[in-house]
C-alpha positions as CSV (number, residue, x, y, z in Angstrom):
1,M,0.0,0.0,0.0
2,K,1.3,3.4,-0.9
3,Q,1.3,5.8,2.0
4,S,0.1,8.6,-0.2
5,K,-3.2,6.6,-0.7
6,I,-3.9,5.7,2.9
7,F,-5.4,7.7,5.8
8,I,-2.7,8.0,8.5
9,P,-3.2,11.4,10.2
10,T,0.0,11.5,12.4
11,L,0.5,14.2,15.1
12,R,3.6,15.8,16.5
13,E,2.1,17.0,19.8
14,V,0.8,14.8,22.6
15,P,-3.0,15.0,22.8
16,S,-4.1,16.8,26.0
17,E,-6.6,14.1,27.0
18,A,-4.1,11.2,26.5
19,E,-2.7,10.2,30.0
20,I,-0.8,7.0,29.2
21,K,1.7,5.9,26.6
22,S,-0.6,3.6,24.5
23,H,-3.3,6.3,24.3
24,Q,-0.8,9.0,23.2
25,Y,0.9,6.9,20.6
26,L,-2.2,5.3,19.1
27,V,-3.6,8.8,18.5
28,R,-0.3,10.4,17.4
29,A,0.5,7.5,15.0
30,G,-3.0,7.7,13.4
31,F,-4.4,4.4,14.6
32,I,-7.5,5.8,16.4
33,R,-9.5,8.9,16.9
34,Q,-11.9,9.8,19.6
35,V,-15.6,10.4,18.6
36,A,-16.9,11.0,22.2
37,S,-15.6,10.3,25.7
38,G,-14.6,6.6,25.8
39,I,-15.7,6.0,22.1
40,Y,-13.1,5.6,19.3
41,T,-12.9,5.1,15.6
42,F,-10.3,2.7,14.4
43,L,-8.5,4.2,11.4
44,P,-7.0,2.0,8.7
45,L,-3.8,1.1,10.6
46,G,-5.8,0.4,13.8
47,K,-8.2,-1.7,11.9
48,R,-5.5,-3.9,10.4
49,V,-4.0,-4.6,13.8
50,L,-7.5,-5.5,15.1
51,Q,-8.0,-7.9,12.3
52,K,-4.7,-9.7,13.0
53,I,-5.5,-10.0,16.7
54,E,-8.9,-11.4,15.8
55,N,-7.3,-13.9,13.4
56,I,-4.9,-15.2,16.1
57,I,-7.9,-15.5,18.5
58,R,-9.9,-17.4,15.8
59,E,-7.0,-19.8,15.2
60,E,-6.7,-20.6,18.9
61,M,-10.5,-21.0,19.3
62,D,-10.6,-23.3,16.3
63,A,-7.9,-25.4,17.8
64,I,-10.1,-26.3,20.8
65,D,-13.3,-26.8,18.7
66,A,-15.0,-23.6,19.7
67,V,-17.4,-22.5,17.0
68,E,-17.9,-18.9,15.9
69,M,-21.3,-17.1,15.8
70,F,-22.6,-13.6,16.1
71,M,-25.2,-12.2,18.5
72,P,-26.9,-8.8,18.5
73,A,-25.6,-6.0,20.7
74,L,-29.2,-4.9,21.5
75,Q,-30.8,-7.3,24.0
76,P,-34.3,-7.3,25.4
77,A,-34.6,-6.5,29.1
78,E,-36.7,-9.6,29.7
79,L,-33.7,-11.8,29.4
80,W,-31.7,-9.8,32.0
81,K,-34.7,-9.8,34.3
82,E,-34.8,-13.6,34.2
83,T,-31.3,-13.8,35.7
84,G,-31.8,-10.7,38.0
85,R,-28.9,-8.8,36.4
86,W,-31.3,-6.1,35.2
87,Y,-31.4,-5.1,38.8
88,S,-27.9,-6.1,40.1
89,Y,-25.5,-5.3,37.3
90,G,-25.3,-1.6,38.2
91,A,-25.0,1.8,36.6
92,E,-22.6,0.6,33.9
93,L,-25.4,-1.2,32.1
94,M,-26.5,0.8,29.1
95,R,-30.3,0.8,29.2
96,M,-32.8,2.2,26.7
97,E,-36.3,2.0,25.3
98,D,-37.6,1.7,21.8
99,R,-40.5,3.7,20.4
100,H,-43.0,1.4,22.0
101,E,-41.3,1.9,25.4
102,R,-40.0,-1.6,25.6
103,P,-36.8,-1.7,27.6
104,F,-33.5,-3.0,26.1
105,V,-29.8,-3.1,27.0
106,L,-26.7,-2.6,24.9
107,G,-24.9,-5.7,25.9
108,P,-21.7,-5.6,27.9
109,T,-21.7,-9.4,27.7
110,H,-24.0,-12.1,26.3
111,E,-24.7,-14.8,29.0
112,E,-28.4,-14.3,28.8
113,V,-28.7,-14.3,25.0
114,I,-26.6,-17.4,24.4
115,T,-28.4,-19.3,27.3
116,S,-31.8,-18.5,25.7
117,H,-30.6,-19.9,22.4
118,I,-29.1,-23.0,23.8
119,R,-32.1,-23.8,26.1
120,D,-34.5,-23.5,23.1
121,E,-32.4,-25.7,20.7
122,I,-30.6,-28.3,22.8
123,K,-32.5,-30.8,24.9
124,S,-30.4,-33.9,25.1
125,Y,-27.0,-34.8,26.7
126,K,-26.0,-36.2,23.3
127,R,-25.5,-32.7,21.9
128,L,-23.2,-31.6,24.8
129,P,-20.6,-30.4,25.4
130,L,-20.7,-27.4,23.1
131,T,-18.5,-24.2,23.0
132,V,-19.5,-21.2,21.0
133,Y,-17.9,-17.8,20.7
134,Q,-18.2,-14.4,19.0
135,I,-16.1,-11.3,18.4
136,Q,-18.4,-8.3,18.8
137,T,-18.7,-4.7,20.1
138,K,-19.7,-4.4,23.8
139,F,-21.0,-1.4,25.7
140,R,-20.4,-0.2,29.3
141,D,-21.5,3.2,30.7
142,E,-18.3,4.0,32.4
143,K,-18.6,6.8,34.9
144,R,-15.1,8.1,34.0
145,P,-13.7,6.7,30.7
146,R,-10.0,7.0,30.6
147,F,-6.7,5.6,29.3
148,G,-8.0,5.4,25.7
149,L,-8.9,1.9,24.7
150,L,-8.3,0.5,28.2
151,R,-11.4,1.9,29.8
152,G,-14.0,2.9,27.3
153,R,-17.7,2.9,26.8
154,E,-17.6,0.9,23.6
155,F,-15.1,-1.9,23.0
156,I,-14.5,-5.0,21.0
157,M,-14.4,-8.4,22.8
158,K,-14.2,-12.1,22.1
159,D,-16.7,-13.8,24.4
160,A,-17.1,-17.6,24.5
161,Y,-19.6,-19.8,26.3
162,S,-19.5,-23.5,27.0
163,F,-22.3,-25.9,28.0
164,H,-21.8,-29.2,29.7
165,T,-23.5,-32.2,31.4
166,N,-21.0,-32.5,34.2
167,K,-18.3,-30.6,36.1
168,E,-15.5,-32.8,34.7
169,S,-16.4,-31.7,31.2
170,L,-16.5,-28.0,32.3
171,D,-13.0,-28.4,33.9
172,E,-11.6,-29.9,30.7
173,T,-12.9,-27.0,28.5
174,Y,-11.8,-24.4,31.2
175,D,-8.3,-25.8,31.0
176,L,-8.3,-25.8,27.2
177,M,-9.5,-22.2,27.2
178,F,-6.9,-21.2,29.8
179,Q,-4.2,-22.6,27.6
180,A,-5.7,-21.0,24.5
181,Y,-5.6,-17.6,26.2
182,S,-2.0,-18.2,27.2
183,N,-1.1,-19.1,23.6
184,I,-2.8,-15.9,22.4
185,L,-0.8,-13.6,24.7
186,K,2.5,-15.4,23.9
187,R,1.8,-14.9,20.2
188,L,1.3,-11.2,20.9
189,S,4.8,-11.1,22.6
190,L,3.2,-10.0,25.9
191,N,4.6,-10.3,29.4
192,Y,1.6,-11.5,31.4
193,R,0.4,-13.4,34.5
194,A,-2.7,-15.5,35.0
195,V,-4.1,-14.6,38.4
196,I,-6.8,-15.8,40.8
197,A,-9.7,-13.4,40.4
198,D,-13.2,-12.4,41.5
199,S,-16.1,-13.1,39.1
200,G,-17.8,-9.7,39.7
201,A,-21.1,-9.1,37.9
202,I,-20.7,-12.3,35.7
203,G,-21.0,-14.7,38.7
204,G,-19.7,-18.2,39.2
205,K,-16.7,-19.7,40.9
206,D,-13.2,-20.6,40.0
207,T,-12.1,-17.8,37.8
208,H,-8.8,-16.4,36.5
209,E,-7.8,-13.1,35.0
210,F,-5.0,-12.7,32.5
211,M,-3.0,-9.6,33.4
212,V,-0.5,-7.9,31.1
213,L,2.2,-6.4,33.4
214,S,2.4,-2.7,33.1
215,D,3.1,0.2,35.5
216,T,0.0,2.0,34.2
217,G,-2.3,-0.9,34.9
218,E,-5.3,-0.2,37.0
219,D,-5.2,-3.6,38.7
220,T,-2.8,-4.7,41.4
221,I,-1.4,-8.2,41.3
222,A,-0.2,-9.9,44.5
223,Y,2.4,-12.5,43.8
224,S,4.9,-14.6,45.7
225,D,8.6,-13.9,45.4
226,E,9.3,-17.6,45.7
227,S,6.5,-19.4,43.8
228,D,4.1,-19.2,40.9
229,Y,1.3,-17.9,43.1
230,A,-0.5,-14.8,41.7
231,A,-3.9,-13.3,42.4
232,N,-5.7,-10.1,41.9
233,I,-5.3,-8.1,45.2
234,E,-9.1,-8.4,45.7
235,M,-8.8,-12.2,45.9
236,A,-5.5,-12.8,47.7
237,E,-6.1,-14.7,50.9
238,V,-4.4,-13.4,54.1
239,I,-2.8,-16.1,56.2
240,T,-0.8,-13.8,58.5
241,K,-0.5,-15.0,62.1
242,Y,-1.0,-12.3,64.7
243,D,0.4,-12.0,68.2
244,K,-1.7,-10.7,71.1
245,K,-0.3,-8.1,73.4
246,Q,0.6,-9.5,76.8
247,E,-1.1,-6.9,79.0
248,N,-4.1,-6.8,81.2
249,E,-7.4,-5.5,79.9
250,K,-8.1,-2.0,81.1
251,P,-11.5,-0.5,81.8
252,L,-13.3,0.9,78.8
253,E,-13.2,4.7,78.7
254,K,-14.7,7.4,76.4
255,V,-12.4,10.3,75.6
256,D,-12.6,13.6,73.7
257,T,-10.7,13.4,70.4
258,K,-11.9,16.8,69.2
259,D,-12.3,17.0,65.4
260,H,-9.8,14.2,64.7
261,K,-11.5,11.7,62.3
262,T,-8.9,9.7,60.4
263,I,-7.1,6.7,61.9
264,Q,-3.7,8.5,61.5
265,D,-4.9,11.6,63.2
266,V,-6.6,9.8,66.1
267,A,-3.6,7.5,66.7
268,Q,-1.3,10.5,66.7
269,F,-3.6,12.4,69.1
270,L,-3.8,9.5,71.5
271,H,-0.2,8.5,71.2
272,V,-0.9,5.0,70.0
273,S,-0.1,3.0,66.8
274,P,-2.7,2.7,64.0
275,S,-2.5,-1.0,64.5
276,D,-4.1,-0.5,68.0
277,C,-7.1,1.2,66.4
278,I,-10.2,-0.4,65.0
279,K,-11.4,0.9,61.7
280,S,-15.2,0.7,61.4
281,I,-16.9,1.1,58.0
282,L,-20.6,0.8,57.3
283,F,-21.7,-1.0,54.1
284,V,-25.0,-1.7,52.3
285,V,-25.0,-5.3,51.4
286,D,-28.0,-6.3,49.3
287,D,-30.1,-3.7,51.2
288,E,-28.8,-4.9,54.6
289,F,-26.5,-2.7,56.7
290,V,-23.2,-4.4,57.7
291,L,-20.4,-2.9,59.8
292,A,-17.0,-4.1,58.7
293,L,-14.1,-3.9,61.1
294,V,-10.4,-4.1,60.3
295,R,-7.3,-3.0,62.1
296,G,-6.3,0.7,61.7
297,D,-3.3,-0.2,59.5
298,H,-5.4,-2.4,57.2
299,E,-8.1,-1.7,54.5
300,V,-11.5,-3.3,54.1
301,N,-11.7,-5.5,51.0
302,D,-15.3,-5.1,49.8
303,V,-14.9,-8.0,47.3
304,K,-14.1,-10.3,50.2
305,L,-17.1,-8.9,52.1
306,K,-19.3,-9.6,49.1
307,N,-18.1,-13.2,48.9
308,I,-18.3,-13.8,52.6
309,L,-22.0,-12.9,52.6
310,D,-22.7,-14.4,49.1
311,A,-24.1,-11.0,48.1
312,S,-24.9,-9.5,44.7
313,V,-24.2,-5.8,45.5
314,V,-21.9,-4.3,48.1
315,E,-21.6,-0.5,48.4
316,M,-20.1,1.8,51.1
317,A,-22.9,3.6,53.0
318,T,-23.3,7.2,52.2
319,P,-22.7,9.9,54.9
320,E,-26.4,10.3,55.1
321,Q,-27.0,6.6,55.6
322,T,-24.3,6.5,58.2
323,E,-25.8,9.4,60.1
324,E,-29.3,7.7,60.0
325,I,-28.2,4.2,61.0
326,I,-25.3,4.8,63.4
327,G,-26.2,8.3,64.5
328,C,-22.9,10.0,63.8
329,P,-20.7,11.2,60.9
330,I,-18.1,9.0,59.2
331,G,-14.9,9.2,61.3
332,F,-16.5,8.5,64.6
333,V,-18.2,5.2,63.9
334,G,-17.5,2.2,66.1
335,P,-19.0,-1.1,67.0
336,I,-19.8,-0.5,70.7
337,G,-23.5,0.1,71.3
338,T,-24.4,-0.3,67.6
339,K,-27.8,-1.9,67.1
340,N,-29.6,-3.7,64.3
341,V,-26.4,-3.9,62.3
342,K,-24.5,-7.1,61.5
343,I,-20.8,-6.8,62.5
344,I,-18.1,-8.7,60.6
345,A,-14.5,-8.4,61.7
346,D,-11.2,-9.3,60.2
347,H,-9.2,-12.0,62.0
348,A,-6.7,-9.4,63.2
349,I,-9.4,-7.7,65.3
350,K,-9.5,-10.6,67.8
351,Y,-5.9,-9.9,68.7
352,V,-6.5,-6.2,69.6
353,V,-5.9,-5.5,73.3
354,N,-6.9,-2.1,74.9
355,G,-7.5,-0.7,71.4
356,V,-9.3,2.5,70.1
357,C,-12.5,2.8,68.2
358,G,-15.1,5.4,67.4
359,A,-17.8,6.1,70.1
360,N,-20.6,6.8,67.6
361,E,-20.5,10.4,68.8
362,V,-19.0,13.5,67.3
363,G,-15.5,14.2,68.7
364,K,-15.5,11.1,70.9
365,H,-13.6,7.8,70.8
366,F,-13.3,4.8,73.1
367,I,-10.0,3.7,74.5
368,N,-9.1,0.4,76.2
369,V,-11.4,-1.4,73.7
370,N,-11.3,-5.2,73.8
371,P,-13.3,-7.1,71.2
372,D,-15.9,-9.7,72.5
373,R,-15.7,-8.1,76.0
374,D,-17.0,-4.7,74.9
375,F,-19.0,-5.6,71.8
376,H,-20.4,-8.6,69.9
377,I,-19.0,-9.7,66.6
378,D,-21.3,-11.8,64.4
379,Q,-18.5,-13.3,62.3
380,Y,-14.7,-13.3,62.0
381,A,-13.4,-13.6,58.5
382,D,-10.5,-12.7,56.2
383,L,-11.8,-9.2,55.4
384,R,-8.8,-7.1,54.6
385,F,-6.6,-6.5,51.5
386,I,-3.3,-8.4,51.6
387,Q,-0.2,-6.2,51.9
388,E,3.3,-6.4,50.6
389,G,5.5,-8.4,52.9
390,D,2.6,-10.6,54.1
391,P,3.1,-14.4,53.8
392,S,2.1,-15.8,50.4
393,P,-1.2,-17.7,50.6
394,D,0.5,-20.9,49.2
395,G,3.0,-20.8,52.1
396,K,6.0,-20.1,49.9
397,G,7.7,-16.8,50.2
398,T,6.2,-13.3,50.8
399,I,3.9,-11.1,48.8
400,K,5.0,-8.5,46.4
401,F,2.9,-6.2,44.2
402,A,2.8,-5.5,40.5
403,K,0.5,-3.5,38.3
404,G,-1.4,-5.2,35.5
405,I,-3.9,-4.6,32.7
406,E,-6.7,-7.1,32.6
407,V,-7.1,-8.4,29.1
408,G,-8.9,-11.7,29.6
409,H,-11.1,-13.5,32.1
410,V,-12.2,-17.1,32.3
411,F,-15.1,-18.3,34.6
412,K,-16.7,-21.5,35.7
413,L,-20.3,-20.3,35.9
414,G,-21.8,-23.6,37.0
415,T,-25.6,-23.5,36.9
416,R,-26.0,-19.7,37.7
417,Y,-27.6,-18.9,34.4
418,S,-29.1,-22.2,33.4
419,E,-31.1,-22.6,36.5
420,A,-32.3,-19.0,36.4
421,M,-33.3,-19.3,32.7
422,N,-34.4,-23.0,32.8
423,A,-31.8,-24.2,30.4
424,T,-32.0,-28.0,30.9
425,F,-31.2,-31.2,29.1
426,L,-32.3,-34.8,29.5
427,D,-29.5,-37.1,30.9
428,E,-28.9,-40.7,30.0
429,K,-31.8,-41.7,32.3
430,G,-34.2,-39.3,30.8
431,K,-34.0,-37.0,33.8
432,S,-34.0,-33.2,33.4
433,Q,-30.8,-31.5,34.6
434,P,-29.6,-27.9,34.4
435,M,-26.7,-27.3,32.0
436,I,-23.3,-26.5,33.5
437,M,-21.7,-23.5,32.0
438,G,-18.4,-21.7,31.5
439,C,-17.7,-18.2,30.2
440,Y,-14.5,-16.9,28.6
441,G,-13.8,-13.3,27.6
442,I,-10.8,-11.6,26.0
443,G,-10.6,-7.9,25.0
444,V,-9.6,-7.5,21.4
445,S,-9.4,-3.7,21.4
446,R,-7.8,-3.9,24.9
447,L,-5.2,-6.2,23.6
448,L,-4.3,-3.7,21.0
449,A,-3.8,-1.1,23.7
450,A,-1.9,-3.5,26.0
451,V,0.6,-4.4,23.3
452,S,1.1,-0.7,22.6
453,E,1.5,0.1,26.3
454,Q,4.0,-2.7,27.0
455,L,6.1,-2.7,23.9
456,A,6.3,1.0,22.8
457,D,9.5,3.0,23.4
458,E,10.3,6.7,23.6
459,K,9.9,7.2,19.9
460,G,6.6,5.5,19.3
461,L,4.9,2.1,18.8
462,V,6.8,-1.1,18.4
463,W,4.6,-3.8,16.9
464,P,5.5,-7.6,17.1
465,K,5.5,-9.3,13.7
466,S,2.3,-11.2,14.6
467,I,0.0,-8.2,14.5
468,A,2.0,-5.4,12.9
469,P,-0.2,-3.4,10.4
470,Y,2.5,-4.1,7.8
471,M,5.7,-6.1,7.9
472,V,7.9,-3.7,6.0
473,H,8.0,0.1,5.9
474,L,9.6,1.1,2.6
475,I,10.9,4.7,2.7
476,I,12.2,6.7,-0.2
477,V,14.3,9.6,1.1
478,N,14.0,11.9,-1.9
479,T,11.1,11.4,-4.3
480,K,12.7,13.9,-6.7
481,D,15.7,11.6,-7.2
482,Q,14.7,9.4,-10.1
483,T,17.3,6.7,-9.2
484,Q,15.9,6.4,-5.7
485,M,12.3,6.4,-7.0
486,D,13.1,3.6,-9.6
487,L,14.8,1.4,-7.0
488,A,12.1,1.9,-4.4
489,T,9.4,1.1,-7.0
490,E,11.3,-2.0,-8.0
491,I,11.6,-3.2,-4.4
492,Y,7.9,-2.4,-3.7
493,K,6.9,-4.5,-6.7
494,Q,9.1,-7.5,-5.6
495,L,7.7,-7.3,-2.0
496,K,4.1,-7.4,-3.2
497,E,4.9,-10.3,-5.5
498,R,6.2,-12.2,-2.5
499,R,3.0,-11.3,-0.6
500,I,5.0,-9.4,2.0
501,E,2.9,-6.7,3.5
502,V,4.6,-3.4,2.7
503,L,3.7,0.3,3.4
504,F,5.5,2.4,0.8
505,D,6.1,6.0,1.9
506,D,6.0,7.7,-1.5
507,R,4.9,11.0,0.0
508,H,6.6,14.2,-1.1
509,E,7.8,15.0,2.5
510,R,11.1,15.8,4.1
511,A,13.1,12.7,5.2
512,G,12.9,13.8,8.8
513,V,9.1,13.8,8.7
514,K,9.1,10.3,7.1
515,F,11.5,8.9,9.7
516,A,9.5,10.5,12.6
517,D,6.3,9.0,11.3
518,A,7.9,5.6,10.8
519,D,9.1,5.6,14.4
520,L,5.6,6.5,15.6
521,I,3.9,3.9,13.4
522,G,6.3,1.1,14.6
523,I,6.3,-1.3,11.6
524,P,8.9,-4.1,12.4
525,Y,11.3,-3.6,9.5
526,R,12.3,-0.5,7.6
527,I,13.9,-0.3,4.1
528,I,15.4,3.1,3.4
529,V,16.2,3.9,-0.2
530,G,18.6,6.9,-0.1
531,K,22.0,8.2,-1.2
532,N,23.4,4.7,-2.1
533,A,20.6,3.9,-4.5
534,S,22.9,4.5,-7.4
535,Q,25.0,1.6,-6.2
536,G,22.0,-0.6,-5.6
537,I,22.4,-0.5,-1.8
538,V,19.6,0.2,0.7
539,E,19.5,0.4,4.5
540,L,17.5,-2.3,6.4
541,K,16.6,-1.3,9.9
542,E,14.8,-3.2,12.7
543,R,12.4,-1.1,14.6
544,S,12.5,-2.9,18.0
545,T,16.3,-2.9,18.3
546,G,17.3,0.0,16.1
547,E,20.0,-2.2,14.5
548,S,20.6,-1.5,10.8
549,K,22.8,-2.6,8.0
550,D,23.4,-1.8,4.3
551,I,22.3,-4.5,1.9
552,K,22.5,-4.9,-1.8
553,K,19.2,-5.0,-3.7
554,E,19.8,-8.5,-5.0
555,N,20.1,-9.9,-1.5
556,L,17.3,-7.8,0.0
557,I,14.3,-9.9,-0.8
558,L,15.9,-13.1,0.4
559,E,16.8,-11.4,3.7
560,I,13.3,-10.1,4.1
561,D,11.9,-13.6,3.4
562,R,14.2,-15.0,6.1
563,I,13.4,-12.5,8.8
564,V,9.6,-12.6,8.1
565,Q,9.6,-16.4,8.4
566,A,11.8,-16.4,11.6
């Protein structure tokens, strides 16, 4: 393709709205353009990369006998009401009505739609297991779209769904899909980790996220420094053993702490350690109020709270709700004297001796607080976020943190959707059974951004050969030099005959502009036809390493063939 004939609007300046490297370079290199907040057009180069990512995904899906289909983005609300997600999914669900005031959603995922199809068409165990997938646009009403393609309101995803007669069959497909996702990420040259994860609004148990390691990632990975253990920080189990202070319990006492509200301020005012304080946070859990307690130097993990209570929705109580239920502002809340509220405490709380907590009164705290003596706890549980330096949950080494970009997620749904939607089959004995399901998503547009984020350098994008928009960038330094033009045209023709994808920069631009654009665009190999054209010599340069060498035209095509096949 001649560059003069393709739409590649490159930019010299960094767009003001672009916060991270991938967003900056994808815009500057002319791969994407924003239409509205969180909504992007893929320009020709971006579309070519997307197609190549999709082809890799299709190859890996075909290898495990997953069958492609295509479902509508617009879904009737009735299906979502069957599973209850119409009510529980949250504000990110794009809802709308047609002219007849019938409610619909723009699908962020397709569990309901595919389950409705399978329940209507498959009735016998003889037609299971079955795995289907699609590559399609999804929608999510993000409160604050950011980071370009990494957190948008419209995005492209591959979602797959499997249906089984037993858990062993589900486990087998789950393992196949897990390996397929690993293969995809390796083929994209990505440094990633598969981590234990929470299922979120999708539901189900036994789930893993695939995280591309990046300092700009929004997710925190907790991993062991001595083993393969890795988990999303939300799911990392705390196995820390605590020591109890060897001192006598003192009488409970209410003290004036003035306007000090935060743990740090209260601890400093009372000359105690934050670990001696009890942090009390009120949550709304499926319309029930729950007071969560952790030590002052720890943080409440709301995902663990959700899983402990097997809840659908967990939200921190608003200041107004806290005033109404507890009778005081946030900052003075405590468990002593609290009524009609379930109290769940982290395991570390039972080891607090003569601690500090809010007194449910403005400007007041209790000192010499001893759990179980001074207040009732309904349940102890692992309720806090793991911290760096904590023991690894597998008993090997200690925990360290890394940042990651979630690009894929695999779930064992079980019968969560099949039971809700009456998707059943007749087993060998003619008895009706709910189908057992799995769900597997990988972000296509997010993968494009993740590769950009992880592999780009200070000059621009650096594409791996597997998904580069073109394999070779052919640059003529001076289009007015007929010798250069003739040689470049000859090379262009030879590359096309060999079916090697080539972008020919035939523009009447200065050499500096062409080289800067080439660095931005990031095509793996660059052929520069310049001052040595009269001798039949060109420069061959590799984008990722910057290494270059002069090569005679008669050896060039064989060399390109070699490196393309490598």
